[in-house]
Structures are given as C-alpha cells and as structure tokens.
N, C-alpha and C positions, 0 to 999 in steps of 0.2 A: 608869424605867430608862434611856431614852436620854440623859437629862440627866446622870446619874451616870456612865454609860459614857463619854460624850463628855468629861467632866471628867477622868476617870482616864486615858483613852487619850491625850488631848492633853497632859496633864501629863507622862506618861512619854516620849512621842515627842518633844515639844519639848525636854525635858531632855536626852535622848540626842543630839539634833541640835545643841543648844547646846554640850554638852561636846565633841562631835566637831569643831565649828567653832573653838572658842576654848580648849579644854582646861579644866582645873580652875583657872580664873582666880579671884582673890580676890573679885571682884565678880560672880561668875557669876549670882547671884540677880537682879541688876539687868539682866542680858541675858536671862535665862531667862523671867522673869515677863511681859515684854511679848510675847515670842515665844509663850508659852502663851496669853495673851489673844487674840492674833490667830488662832492656830490653832483655839482653841475657837470663836471667832465664825464661822469657816468650817465647822468640823466639825459643830457641833450642828445647824444647818439641813440640812446634807448628810445627816447620819444620819437625821433625821426623814423626808427624802425617800427615802432608800435602804432603809429598813426594809420598806416594802411590796414593793419590787422584790425584795429578798433573800428575803422570805417566799415570793413566787411562784416564784422560782427553786428554792428548797429543796423546795417542794411538788411542782414538776414533776419534779425529780430523784428524789425519794423516793416518788412516787406508785406504788402497786402496779399492776402490769400487768394 
C-alpha cells in the first residue's frame, strides 16, 4: 500500500506543481516526469518512516478514555 500511495500522491502533487509553475506548456510531460521521479524518491522512504508515527498518533487520539 505505501508504494502505490506514494506513486499516486506524488504523481498528482508534482503534476499540479508543474502546471502551476509553467502552465500547460506543450512539453509539460518532459518537465513533469523528472519532477515526479524526484518527488517519489523522497516521498516513498518518508512515507515508510511516517506510517508508524502516524499510527501511534491516531491510536493516542482515538484511544478510549
């Protein structure tokens, strides 16, 4: 799940960022794909490290009193 989630999220976010920066340029794919690759290389390991932290936070917030 973290692999698929990181691929989808970085694809969308890098696409939005690329369009915001350069607009709908005819060569948008050539700008977007390298940005996506770099963002995925950062996001995937970050997500793997963040999952246990997020799980503990959610458990602490939702734990019955």
